[in-house]
PAVEXLO-571364 format. One record per atom (N, C-alpha, C): x, y, z. Coordinates in steps of 0.02 Angstrom, whole numbers, plus 32768, in hexadecimal, padded with zeros to 4 digits. Layout:
XYZ...
//
This chain:
802A7FC380017FFB80078001802A80407FFE8021806F7FCD804980A57FC4802F80DE7FF18050810F8005803F814B8026804E818B7FFC800C81A87FF1801381DE7FBD7FFD822A7FE4801F82537FE2801482917FF87FFE82C47FC47FC482E27FCC7FA2830B7F977FA083597FAF7FB983817F8B7FAC83C47FA77F8183EE7F6A7F55840D7F8B7F2184407F647F3284837F757F4184AC7F437F4C84F47F547F04851C7F557F0A855B7F5A7ED685837F677E9F857C7F2A7EB685817EF07E8F85847EB07E7085387EA87E90850D7EC57E7884CC7EBC7E3B84B47EF77E3684EA7F297DFB84DE7F577DD685147F677DD585457F297DBE85847F287D6D858C7F467D4385507F3A7D0185557F3F7CF485047F557CAC85007F6C7C9C84C47F7A7C9C848C7F407C8D849E7F0B7C91846F7ECA7CD0845B7EC47D0784877EC17D57846E7EC17D6584437EFE7D40845B7F377D5C84297F6C7D4683E67F637D0983DE7F4F7CED838F7F3C7D1183727F077D2E83977ED67D58837B7EA37D9783657EB77DB4838F7EEE7DFD837C7F017DE583397F3A7DB983337F547D9E83057F7E7D9D82BC7F4A7D7982BE7F1D7D7282897EE37DB8826E7EDC7DF4829D7ECD7E3A82857EBD7E5382637EF47E4982757F2A7E5C82507F6D7E3E820D7F737DFC82057F667DD081CB7F6A7DF281977F2E7DF881B67EFB7E1781877EBF7E5E81627ED57E84818F7EF67EC3816A7F0E7EB781317F417E8981417F787E80810C7FA57E5980CF7F807E3580D57F477E1F809E7F2B7E4B80807F017E8C809E7EF27EB680727EDC7EE4804A7F057ED1804E7F4A7EFC80317F7B7F2680537FA67F26809A7F987F5380C97FB87F3E80EC7FF67F6780F980237F568121805E7F65816B80467F35819F80597F3881DD80467F3F820E80847F6A823C807C7F6F827A80A27F6482BE807B7F3A82E080877F258321805D7F43835B80887F5E838780647F7483C8807C7F5183FE80567F2B842A807B7F0A8466804B7F1884B080657F1384D280417F1D851780497EDD854080537EDD857F80647EA385A280707E6D85A580277E3885AC80307E1385B87FF07E2086017FC97E3985EB7F8D7E38862A7F627E5F86667F737E3786A07F817E6186E17F997E5886D97FD97E4486B480047E3186BA804A7E6986D2806E7EAA86C280647EEA86E480877EEF872D80787EEC8741803F7EE18789802C7EB187AF80487E7D878D80587E3787B3807A7E5187C480B87E6A878580DB7E7D879181237EB787C7812F7EE687C480F87F1E87F8810A7EFD884180FE7ECD884980C97EB3888680CA7E88889F81027E6A887581237E42887C81647E6E889881907EAB887F819D7ED9889181D77EF888D881B87F0588DF817C7F22892481657EED895D81707EB0894D81707E788980817F7E7F89A081C17E9E896681F27EA0898882367EEC89A582477F21897F822A7F668993823B7F88899081F57FB889C781EC7FE489BE81B08023898281B9802D898481FF805F8944821B803E8923824E801988F182407FFC88D28275802C889A828F801E888D82CF8054886082F58055881C82D68098880582C980A087CB82AC8079878882C58086878683098066874F8322801D8747831A7FFE8789831D7FB2877D830E7FA5877B82C97FCF878C82A87FC4877E82597FC7873682487FF0870782647FF986C682627FB986A2827E7F9E86C982B47F6586A482D87F2A86B482A57F2486E482877EF586FC82577EFC86CE82137F3486C981F37F3E86A981B27F2E866281B47F3E864A81EC7F32860481FA7EE685DE81F27EC1860E81FE7E7D860481FC7E5A85ED81BF7E79860881887E6585F081437E7085B4812F7EA3858C81437EB1854781347E80852081677E6A852E81997E42851581C77DFC850B81B47DEA853C81907DA4853C816B7DAC84FF81397DE08504810C7DE584D380D37DE6849280E77E0F847E811D7E1C843081367DD2841E814E7DAB8450816B7D678431818A7D40842C814F7D35845781157D14844580E17D24840780BC7D6983FE80B47D7783C380907D65837D80B97D75837F80FA7D59834A81217D0C833881177CEB8371811A7C998367810D7C93835080C67CBB8365808B7CB5834F80487CB6830580497CF082EF805C7D0282AB80617CD1827980787CBD829280BD7C85826480DF7C42825F80B37C3B829E80997BEF82A0806A7BFC826E80287C3C826980177C49822D7FDD7C5981E77FF37C4181DE80357C4D81A480507C8D8187806D7CB881B180777CFD81A380987D0881C180D37D30818F81027D4381B081427D7A81D3813F7D78821581677DAC824981597DB0826D81A57DE8828281AE7DF582B181E57E2182E581D97E18832781F27E37836481E47E5E8376821E7E9B838F820A7ED083AC823B7EEC83EC82367EED841682627F18845282677F5D843B82657F8A846C82587FD8846682567FF0844D82AC7FD0846F82D27FD8845D831D7FBC841583247F8583FC83197F7083C083257F96838783087FB3839282C27FDD836782A9801F835782D88031839882ED8075839A831080A683B782E9809D83EA82BA80D7840C829A80F1843B82C6812B843582DA814A846A8308817E848E82E2817C84CF82EE81A3850A82CE81CA852282ED81F0854A82D88217857C830481E685BE8310820185F6832E81D7862D834981D6865F831F81EC865282D281EA869782A781A18697828C818A86CD8295813386CD8286813D86EA8239810986D28216810886D681CA813D86B781A0816E869C81C181AA8679819881BF864781C68194862881EC81B185EF821281D485AB81EE8205859582018219855281F282058517820D820384E281EF81E384AA8210822384858239821D84718279824F844E8299823D83FF82A281FE83EF82B181F183A882B381A783A4829E8194835A828F8150834A82878148830982AD810C830682C9810482CC82E680D082B082BC80DA826D82AA80AD824582808078820B829A8078821182E8805781DC8303800981DD82FB7FF6822182F77FAB822B82F27F91821C82B17FC3822D82757FAE822282347FA781E6822B7FDE81B682427FE6817082317F9D8141824D7F96815882807F62814082AE7F1D8147827B7F0D817D82647ED28190823D7EDF816782027F12816981E27F1C8145819E7F0D80F681AD7F2180DA81EA7F15809A81E47ECC808581FC7EAC80BD82137E5680B9821A7E4180BE81D27E6180C481A37E3F80CC81637E2B8105814B7E3B813C81717E2E8184815F7E6281A581417E4581D6810D7E69820C80F27E75823F811D7EB0824D81207ED1827F81537ED182C781297EB382F581407EAE833D81297ECF837381537F128381813B7F3E83AA815D7F3983F581497F3A842981787F39846A816E7F83847B81567F88849781147FCB84B480FB7FDD84F6811F802A85058114802F854C81308043855C816F803A8527819C8034853681E2804E850582138061851F8252808784EF82878080851982C780A184FD82FB80A48518833880EC8513835680FC85568374813985548392813A852F83D9817B853283FA817D851184358145852B846E813A8569846B810D8585849880C0857F848280BA854A844A807A8543842C805685888405807785AC83FB806685EE83CD805885D78388802B85E7836A801D85CB832D805185F882FE806485D082CC809D85F58298808285E08253809E860C8227809085FC81E480D285F881C580D085D38183811C85C38163812785F7812F8106862A8122810E865680EC8100863980A8810D866280788100865680278115860C801E80D485F0800880E585AB7FE980D38578802380C18591805D80C5856C8099809E852A8096806985258067804984DF8064806984B38041808D84CE800B80C5849B7FE780F3847A8014811184A8803B81458490806F81228464809D80E5847280B980C6843780DF80B783FD80C6809C83FA8082809783C3806780D383918055810783A980498148838E80398169837B807C816983A280A7817C838F80EA81538355810F8111835B810880EE831E8119810182DF80FD810C82E080B2811C82AA80908165828A809E818F82BD80B781CC82AB80D081CC8280811381A182A5813E819A8286817D8178823E817D814A8237814C812C81FB814C814181C6811E817A81E48100819681AF80CC816E819C8099814181D1807E811681C08049812B81A78003810A81847FE6812B81687FA5812A81AC7F6880FD81DF7F7C80FA82137F3F80D2824F7F6380E682877F4D80C482C07F5F80A582E57F24806482E27F20803F83017EED802583437EF7804983807ECC803883C47ED7800B83D87E9E7FC083DB7EB97F9783E87E857F8184417E807F8784597E457F8C84A17E447F6384AD7E0A7F5B84F57DEE7F3785087DB97F5E85037D717F9984DF7D7E7FC184D77D387FD1848F7D417FE3846F7CF97FE784207D09802484097D028058843B7D17809B84257D2580C584587D26810B84447D2C8147847F7D28814F84857CE5815784C77CC7815E84E27C8781AB84FB7C7B81BF85007C46820A851D7C40820E856F7C4881CE858C7C5881C185C87C67817F85DB7C77816486177C84812186217C9A80FC86207C5680CB85F37C3E80AB85ED7C06807A86237C02806786507C30804086877C25806486C37C0E80A986C87C0A80D486EF7BED80F386D47BAE8101869A7BAC811B86757B7280F386447B5F80C786477B2A809A861D7B1280B385D77AFE80F585DD7AE5811B85A77ACE813385787AFE812F85917B3D814D85657B73813B85217B77816B84FD7B83815B84A77B838156848C7BC08128845A7BCF811F843F7C0E815C840C7C10817A84057C4681B883DA7C4D819C838F7C7581B283617C54819D83227C7181BA83117CB681F9832D7CBD8219831A7CFD824E83517D06826483657D39829083967D5782B983857D9082F283907D90832483797DCA831183AB7E03832283927E49831683B77E85833D83FE7E7F837283F67E5D83B184317E6A838C84637E35837284517DF6836184827DC8831784A77DE182F0847B7E0682B684907E1382B884BB7E5D82EE84AE7E7C82FF84DA7EBC831B851D7EA0833D85237E6D835185587E53831E85887E3182F585667E0B82BE85867DEA828B85A37E14827D857F7E4F8243858E7E7C826585C77E9E82A285C57EB982C885FA7EDB82C986407EAF82C8863D7E7282D8866E7E3D8296868B7E2E825D86737E3E822286947E1C81E886647E0881FE862B7DF481CC85F97DD7819185E47E0F815E86007E04812B85FF7E3B810B85BD7E49811085937E2880EA854F7E2180FF85267E5C813785297E7B814E85167EBA817985437ED88174852F7F25819E855E7F4281E485397F57821585657F608252853F7F69825D851A7FA7824085257FD98240850A8019822784C3801D81F684BD7FF381D284747FE78207844E7FC08238846E7F9A825E84467F66829B842F7F9B82AD84607FC382E184507FF182CC840F8015828F84068034828583CC804D8285838E8021826083997FEA826283637FBF82AE83477FAC82E083747FA0831B835A7F8E8348833D7FD08331835B8001835D834A8046833E82F9805A830282F5805382DE82B7806982CF8285803682E582947FED82D8826B7FBB828B82647FAB8261828F7FB7821A82977FA2820E82967F5A81F1826B7F3C81D682797EF781A282987EF3819882CD7EC7816D83017EC9814B83097E838109830D7E8780ED83127E3880BA83517E3E80C8837A7E0B809983B07E0B806E83AA7DCE802A83AE7DE27FF9839B7DA77FBC83CD7DBA7F9183C57D867F5183ED7D807F1C83DB7DB27EFB84027DD87EBD83EF7DFB7E8383E57DC97E8D83F57D897E4F83FC7D6C7E4E83C87D387E80839E7D317E8583607D027EAF83247D277EA682F77CF67ED182B47D1A7F1282AD7CEE7F2182E27CC57F5C82D67C9B7F9E82CB7CCB7FDD82B67CB7800A82A67CDC802D82F07CE8804D82F87D1C8075833B7D2780B883317D1080E2835C7D49812A835A7D38814A83427D7C8171830D7D74819782EB7DAC81D283117DC381DC83207DFC8213833E7E19823C830A7E4A827982FC7E2B829882CB7E4A82E682CF7E47830D829E7E4A835482A27E4F836F82B67DFB835082A37DCA837082AD7D82834682DB7D5E836E83037D348352832F7D04833583137CC7830783387CA582E7831F7C6C832283037C398351832B7C30838A83217C0683C583407C2683FE831B7C30843483387C45846D834D7C0E845283587BCD847B83727B9F846583B37B8D842983C97BAA841684057B95842E84407BCF844B846F7BAD846184A87BDB842C84C07C0783FE84D77BEF83D084FA7C16838484CC7C1B837184C87C4E832384AD7C5582F684D37C5982F5851F7C6F82CA85467C8782E385897C8E82AF85BD7C8882BE85FC7C92828B861C7CBB829B863D7CEF827086677D23827C86A47D28824586CA7D38823F87127D39822587267D8D824C87437DA6823887667DE1822D87B27DE281E887C17DE581E4880B7DD881E5882F7E1981D6880B7E5381DB88297E8F8215882D7EBB823F88567E92828888537EAA829E889D7EC782C588AA7EED82E888F37F0D832C88E97F08835389207EF1838E89157EEA83AE89447F2A83DC892D7F5983F3894E7F92843A895B7F85845789927F88849D89AA7F7D84BD89D37FB284F689B27FD6851889D98005855889F57FE6855B8A377FE5858B8A587FBD85C08A617FEE86078A637FE386468A737FFC86438A4E803E86428A068040864B89E48078869D89D3808086B989CA80BB870589BE80C9870B897D80A9874289748080874C8932805D878B890C8090876E88F380BC879488D180E687688890810B8797885C81228772881E8142874788388174870E8814817986CF881981AB869D8849819686A1886D816F867288AE814D8632888981388644885781078608883380EE85DD880F811B860587F9815385E687CD818B85B287F781AB85D0883A81C285A8886881E88566887C81C28572887E817A853E88A08158850B885F814D851A8825814184F087F6813984CB87D8817784F287E181B284D687CC81EE84A187F681FE8493883981F2845A885381FB8413884C81D084328835818D83ED881E816183D687D6817F840787AF819B83F8876D81B083D2877281F483E187A6821683BE87A2825B837587C28247837487E482108329880981FB82FD87D181D0831F879781C283068762819D82F18771815E8322879C813D831C87AF80F7834B878780CC83308761809E835C873D807083778767803B83B38763803183D487877FFC83EA875B7FBD83F687837F84840687567F51843187887F278449876D7EF0847987907EC084AC87BD7EDE84D187A57F0884FF87CB7F32853C87E57EFF854488277EFC857D88357ECD85A6886B7EF785EB88637EE6861988907F15864E88B27EDC863F88FA7EE1866A89157EA686C089117EBE86E5891C7E8E873289197EA2873A895A7ECA877089487EFB877E89777F26879F89AE7F0F878F89ED7F2187B38A287F0887BA8A5A7F4987FF8A667F5488118A847F8C87F88A637FCD87F78A307FD087E58A0C800D879B8A0E802087708A187FE7872B8A197FEE870D89ED7FBB86CC89CB7FC686B689A77F87866789AB7F97863989A37F5D85F489A17F6285DF89567F6985AE894F7F8F858E89127F9A854589127F7E852D88F07F5884EA88F17F3984D188A77F38848A88A57F458470886B7F4E8420886B7F4883F988387F3583AD88437F2D839088267F66835688367F70832988207FA882E788267F8682B787FB7F9E827487FD7F80825188457F9A821E88517F6681FF889C7F6D81DA889D7FB881C188617FCD8199886D800581C88875803B820E8874803A823A88858069825B88BF805B824888E9802B826B892C801F826E894E8058823D89628074822E899480A68260898980E38255894680F1827C892F813182C5892A812282D6891680DF8320891580C2833B895F80D08319899680BD832389DB80C1834089F48103830A89DE8136832589E8817A835B89CC8199836A8980817D83A58965819283DA8986817583DA89988134840F89B6810D842789F5813684028A1A814A840A8A61816A84338A58819C84218A1C81C5844E8A0B8204848E89F281F2848E89C281C484CD89AB81AC850689DA819F84EF8A11816F851B8A3F815885418A698194851C8A7381C6853C8A9081FF85688A67822385568A268229857D89F1825485B889DE822F85B889D981F3860089CA81CB862289F881AD86048A3D81BE86248A7A81A586338A80815B85F18A6C813985EA8A7480F885D48ABC80DE85DD8AC9809B85C18B16809285768B1F8089855E8AED806C850B8B01805A84E98AB7804184AC8AAD803C848B8A848021844E8A987FF384308A6F7FC683FC8A797FA983D48A367F9383958A417F8E836889FF7F8283408A137F42834989E97F0A832089F47ED782F289BA7EBC82B089CE7EC3828189997EBC826389957E79828289B97E43827089B77E00829E89827DDB829F89467DF182CB89177DD782AD88D47DCB82BF889F7D9882AA885F7DA382E4882F7D9182E387F27D9C831587BC7D9382FC878E7D6B832C877F7D31831F87447D06835B87157D0C834586CE7D138376869E7D238372866D7CF883A0864E7CDD83AD86187CB083BE85D87CE083A2859D7CE483B6856C7D0F83B985217CEA83EE84F87CF683F584C27CD3842F849B7CEC843584587CFD8469842F7D0D8498842C7CDE8487842E7CA584AA84307C6084E1845B7C6584DD84A17C87850A84CD7C80855684B37C94854D848A7CBD858C84737CEB85BF84507CAC859C843A7C7085C4840D7C3F85CA843B7C0785A3846E7BF785B084997BC385C384DE7BC785ED84F17B988604853C7B8C85D885647B6F85DC85A67B7885BA85D97B4C857385EF7B5F855785D27B9B850F85D77BAC850186157BAF852D863D7BED852A86827BFD852686AD7BB7855F86957B8F856486C67B57852486D27B2C850686917B2384C6868D7AFC848686B97B26848D86BB7B66845886D97B89846687227B8684A287387B8A84B487827B858497879C7B4084AE87787B05849D87867AC7845287957ABB8428875B7AD883E687647AD283C787A37AEB83DE87B37B2683C587F17B4383E1882D7B21842188267B0A8437886F7ADA840C887B7A9983F888397A7683D0883C7A35839288517A3F837A885A7A7D833A88747A89834788BE7AB7837988D67AB0838689177AD2837C891F7B1D839088DF7B3F838188E17B8383CD88ED7B9E83CF891E7BD18409891F7BF6840A89067C37844088ED7C44845988C07C82847188F07CBC844F88E77CED846A89107D29849B88EA7D54848B88AF7D6884B8887E7D7F84B888397D6A84EF88177D6F84E987CE7D5C851087A77D9984F087627DA88501873E7DD784FF86F77DB9853586CB7DC48530868B7DAB8545865D7DDC852B861B7DCF854085EB7DFA854885AA7DD0855285707DEE855F853A7DB58526851E7D8B84ED852C7D9E84AF85187D79848585537D708491858E7D83846B85CC7D79848886107D578474862D7D30848286707D1C844886A27D2F845086D67D52842087047D68843D87507D47840E87747D2C841287B07D1783DB87E37D3383F988187D5083BC884D7D6C83BE88867D40837F88967D35837788CA7CFD833088F97D10832B892D7CFC82E589517CF682A789287CFA827489347D26823C89117D28821F89137CE18213894D7CC081F489587C808215892B7C51825789137C5A826E88DC7C248262889D7C31824B88847C64824788407C80821C88147C5781DC88257C3481BD87F77C0981E087EE7BC8820088217BAE8218881B7B6A825A87EF7B76827D87F37BB282BF87D47BBC82B387847BCF827887787BEB826987357BF98259870D7BB0823687297B8E822A870B7B4D8260870A7B1B829387397B2282CC87377AFA82FE87017B13830386F37B58833086BB7B65831086787B6882C986777B6382B186367B5782B6861E7B1882AD864B7AE282B486417A9882FD86317A8E832986527AA6837D864D7A9E838E86057AA5836C85E37AE1838185997AED8351856D7AD2832785867AB182F6854F7A8882DA85157AB782BB85407AF0829B851B7B2F825B84FF7B09823E851A7ADD81F584FC7AC181FB84B97A9A823584AA7A8E824A84637A65824184297A8D822783F57A74821883B97A9F825D83937A9F827183797AD882A4834E7ADD82AC83107AB182E182FF7A9A82DF82BF7A698315828E7A8C830C824D7A6C8346821B7A7A834B82007ABB832482117AEA832481FB7B2D82E281E17B4682D781AA7B54829381977B7A829781B07BC3825281C87BD5824D81E27C16824B81A17C46826981AA7C84826581807CB8821F81727CD98213813C7CE881DB812D7D0981DC81437D5681A681457D71819581637DB881C481327DE481B680EA7DDD81DA80C07E09823280CC7DF7823F80D57DC2828E80E77DB382A181267DD8827381587DD3828481917DF8828781927E43824F81687E57824D81697EA68291813E7EBD829C810B7E9082E180E37EAB832081097EA48328813A7E7A835681647E6B835F81987EB0831C81A77EBD831381D57EF7832681BD7F36830F81797F3E832381617F84836E814B7F83838B813B7F4083D5812D7F47840181657F4D83E981A27F3C841481D87F41841A81ED7F8E83DC81DC7FB183D681ED7FF483F681BE801B83F6817E8013841A814E804084638149802D847D815D7FF784BB81547FE484EB81957FDF84BF81D17FE584E4820D7FD984FA82258022851F8258801B852E8278806084FF8293808184CC82A98061849582C6808A846C829880BA846C825880B0844F822A80DA84738230812184B48230811A84DB822F815B84CD8274817A84CB82B0816184BE82E3817F847782E98191844B82D48176840A82E3818583F782C781C88420828081CE840E826382168429828C825C844B82C2823E846582F1827B84468332828684068336825483E88372825E83BC8378829A83C183C382B2839583CD82F2835283E782DE83468402829A83108416828183038402823B82C083EF822B82BB83DC81E482CF840381B382D1844F81BC82E4847C8188832D84928198834E847781C38395849081C083B48487818283E884BC8179840D84AE81328439847781358441845780FD8469842080F984A7843180CA84E7843880DE851A844780B6854983FC80B0854783F2806D856583B5806B85B483BC805C85D583EB8055861983F2804F86338439803C866D8442803C86968486802E86CA846C800486C884907FC0870084797F90872E84B67F80876684AD7F79879584E37F6C87BE84D77F2887B685097EFB87D3850F7EC1881285437EBD8850853A7ECB887F85697ED188AC85757E918892856D7E5388A9856E7E1C887A85AA7DED887185DD7E10884D860E7DED886B86567DEB884E86807DB8886D86BE7DB0883486E97DAD883487387DC787F6875D7DC38802878B7DA187D487AB7D7987D487E77D44879C880D7D5587A288517D5D876B88797D67877588B17D35874688C07D0B874588EB7CDC871F892D7CFF874689647D15872A89907D35871689DC7D0F86E089F17D2886C28A2E7D0286B88A267CB9869289E57CA4868289DF7C67863E8A017C5086308A307C1B85EE8A497C0F85B88A187C1A858A8A237C46854B89F97C5185178A017C24851689CF7BE184E989D57BAD84D689917BA284A6898E7B71848A894E7B5A84C0892E7B2A84CC88ED7B39850288C87B11854B88C47B35854788DF7B6A859288EE7B7B85AC88A87B8E8588887B7BB7859B88407BCF85A488137B91856F88107B61857387E77B2185BB87FA7B0485CC88317AFE860488427ADA8640882D7AFA864E88327B41868488227B67868787D07B62866187B07B6D865F87657B6A866C87437B24865687737AF7865B87547AB086AF87547AA186CB878B7AB7871187977AB0873A87617ACD871D87527B15874787207B36873786DE7B1C870286CC7AFE86F186907ADC871F86847AA3872886B97A79874E86BF7A3E879886A37A4D87A586B97A8D87EB86A17AAD87F086617ABD87C186417ABC87AE86017AD387BA85EC7B2287B786297B4887BA86217B96877786087BAF877B85E07BE9873785CE7C03872D85FE7C4586F8861F7C4586E886437C8586BF861A7CB486CE862A7CF186B886037D2D867A863A7D4D8691865E7D7D865D867E7D9D866386CA7D7F862186E47D728611871D7D5585E8874D7D8285F887887D9485D487C07DC385DE87FC7D9E85A888137D8B85A3885E7D75858088837DA785A588B27DC5858988E77DF6856F89257DEA854B893E7E14852589767E06855D89A67E07855E89D57DD285948A077DD985788A5C7DE785A08A857DEB85888AD27DF3858E8AF37DB085668B2A7DA185758B4D7D66856F8B227D2685408AF87D1F85338AD77CEA85708AAE7CD1859C8A957D0985D68A6C7CF985CA8A2B7D1F85E689F67D0B85E589B27D2A861B89917D30862689617D5F865F89337D66864688EC7D4D867588CF7D30866688817D1E86A7885F7D338696882F7D6386C987FE7D8C86BB87B57D6C86E887927D5586EA874E7D448723872F7D58872A86E87D62876486C07D71877286957D3F87AE86867D3087C786547CF887F7861E7D1E880485E77CFA883B85BC7D10888085EA7D0C88B285DC7D3588EC86087D3D890E860C7CF6891585C47CDA893E85B97CA0892185ED7C6188E986077C6588D2862E7C3B88DE867C7C3E88FD86887C73890686CF7C8A892787027C4E895886DE7C2B8970870D7C01894387217BCB892886F37BA788FA86F87B7588BC87287B81889E87157BC3886887457BD6888087867BEA88BB87957BFF88D487CE7C0B88D787FB7BCC88EC87E27B9588F088087B5288A488147B4F887687EB7B45883487F87B44881F88367B618823882E7BA2881088617BD2882A88A07BC3886988AD7BB4888B88DA7BA0887289037B66886088DD7B30884088EF7AF8880289097B0087D588E97B28879989057B42879E894B7B5B87C2894E7B8E87C889957BAF87E289CD7B87880D89B17B56882889EB7B3287F389FF7AFF87C889D77AEB879589F37ABE87638A1B7AD9874D8A057B22871F8A217B4A873C8A547B7A87778A677B81878E8A967BB0878A8A887BE887878A4A7BFE87848A367C4287C98A197C6287C089F17C91880889D37CA887F589947CC4882D896B7CC6882589257CDD885889127D15883988F17D4C885B88E57D86885C88987D83889788757D92889988247D9688C7881B7DCF88AF87D57DE288CF87BA7E1D88DF87727E03891F875B7DF08923871A7DD2892E86E97E07892286F27E46892686CB7E7B88F486C57EB588B886AD7E90887F86A47EC2886086637EC9883086577EFE881C86167F0387CD861B7F0687AD85E87EF2876485EC7EF2875085B47F36872585CD7F5F870D85A27F9186C285977F8E86AF85627F89866585447F75864585257FAD8612853B7FCF85F1850C800185AD84ED7FDC85AE84B37FD9857584967FB6853A847E7FE98501847C7FD884CB845A7FF7848C84647FD58458846F8004841C84887FE683F184B9800A83CA84E47FE883A88516801483D68548802D841D8554800E844485818026842B85CF802E840D85DC7FF683F5862B7FED83C38630801A8399860A802F83578620804F8370861C8099839885FE80B583B285FD80F883D8863D80FC83AC8670812083D786AA8120841086BA814C84188684817E845A8687819C8493866F8187848B8647814384C2861F812F84FA8654811D84F0868980EF851F86B580D2854686D6810E851D86F18146853D870C8180857286D581938557869F81A3858D867081C485C7866B819985B78664815985EE8653812B86228692812A861086CF812B8636870A81278653870C816D863886FD81A78654870281E5868486D081ED8689869681D786AA866481DF86F7867A81B286E086938179872586B68153873E86EF817187198720818A872E875981AA8756874A81E6873D8726820E8763870D825287AB86ED824087AB86CC820287E386AD81EE881F86E481C68802871F81C1882B875881A188228750815B87F08725813D87E9872480F687BE875B80D687D1877680A087A887B18089878B87958047875287A580368725878C7FF9871C87B67FCE873387A67F86873887D37F51870387CF7F2986D687927F1486AD87817EF9867E87527F168637875D7F0E8605872D7F3085D187197EF685C586D67EFF859586C17EDB856986957EF8851E86987EFD84F1867F7F2484B9865D7EFE84AF861B7F0D847685FB7EF5845485C87F2E842485A07F1583FE85777F48842E853A7F4B8454852B7F30847C84EB7F3D84CF84FC7F4284E685387F378526853F7F4C8530858B7F598569859F7F7B857D85DE7F8985C685DC7F7D85D7860F7F49862786127F34863986577F4C867886557F5B869D86947F7086DE86917F57870086C47F30874B86CE7F22876C86E47F5A87A986C77F6B87D686E87F95881D86E17F7F884D87007F9B889087027F8488AC86B67F9688CF869D7F6E88E786517F618905863B7FAF892B866A7FCC894786568007891B864D804088D48669803C88A7865D806F887D861F805F888385FE8027885685CF800C88518590803C88848573804D8890853780748875854580BE8886858080E0886C85918116881385A6811B880785BD80E687C585C580D8879E858980DD87B1855F80B0878D851A80A1879084FA80E087C284F2810D87C884D28148878884E88179878E8525817E875F854D81B88710854281A28707854C815486CD8548814086AD84F8814986E484C7814486D9848A814F86BF847E819386E1849181BC86D684888202869884AE821B868184E082078645850E820C860884ED81FF861384D081BD85C784B8819F85C6846E819A85EF844A819685F584048190860B83DC81D4863E83E881EB865483BB822B862783C9826686138402826685E6841882A385A383F282A5858B83E8825D854983B28253855783718261858F835D825685A38312826785B2830C82B8
//
């Protein structure tokens, strides 16, 4: 007998007719001989209605009371779902997050799950009942009701599947799977038959709204096989598991995040420990940061830019004002008129020229890039919000993502389930998971050192469309392979582009860089002896304290950071080569050895 977790979002339970339809899907699974746990969201726009009621009373309502208020939406749905199931002749029981035993930390509105008790659910399942669980909520150690933040019902569903060791977690929504991009913006977008955990994790965190990144963290960490499918049909959906759809394709999807804000700290002292203090404040405020870029140092000062979600812009502005005083920086600014385009794919690790193709696509549509940040399977570009839709279409077309894959048969669900279980049981994560104190604790699998790198920075390059495409075209002509790329926000319509290459290519790249700077009236700075430190795991971007811990560890070791790259599965920094081994040893001790 298989155990299936089914999650139904707000649009799937928006009225009683849809609630009855969802109930019939659950009953069909039980008639196939399976046990079923349903996780449901609040009906339709109920959550928005509750928020608007609170805002009519207070512009900044108390967060504890907001969680108390918000949790009522799911309580209505679970009761109606239980009534619907019983009206159709099946035994059912509804549970709130507290009744299930979902324990969280005490961070209201963004709580993280620490543990889940399965005893009550298993008893009900053993009695032949369908269990209906309220998504989005739990309780802290003092029994205060907490909510899990955006995508909380997805997180609840996959977390329950992990705790119950379910055979599959079906996420029912208003689309019939995961697409190469948002089909409402790009009609040619194609539904994927399957997608890997890492690819989905990056796409979800970069703006793909079909799943929330925290739920994919759970899936990857505990080997949960997830299927995204339509509430309104019985068509197969997209399977999220250990394997990509094709491992020879450089990009599997493109995501757009419109709700972004850019924070820049101007004139920060360029010395060890400054980044630690900066990101400590944002971590303390529970503000996730992304696309971190640090300008080349000038007269002992540097600019540090990073993005936050628009919802956090006001809070980020308050934090930045305090940070400027504490670290003795010059000033700060927050720009809310930005959006982020991200191309994601495991195939990037094996193919060159991916970034170059993306930059060309944007240039040909006249889109100017304000910032660039890359990781091993992701390229992100920050641009004006008005250019976002055109940019998304351009990048999707450039990689021909509308085309169906060929020459490879899709894996069956049983094969994918075996792969998921195997990766968990045989990989490093299984050892680390057994030592977790909380289910959502960050998992760091290792720290890598590449001490054969050289860093180049093109300083004060005219900030205009086509800049990045031109630079990396010339580098590609010289057959140099670029590793990390960061384009930071400049002043006075000037930008800095920093990238790393293997040390043996330094002479060829130096000639190329000198030529670029001669034609554009800029200057080049280089360091032929740098190292890249990479912390690998999952959910690294969404855990707000991780960047702080990393910078603190390096700062306490006297290691200064010159380049930063951040994604959900790795954080990379560039340091002077003589500090590489010390940095690796201390990061290993901080993130890996302490877990074991």
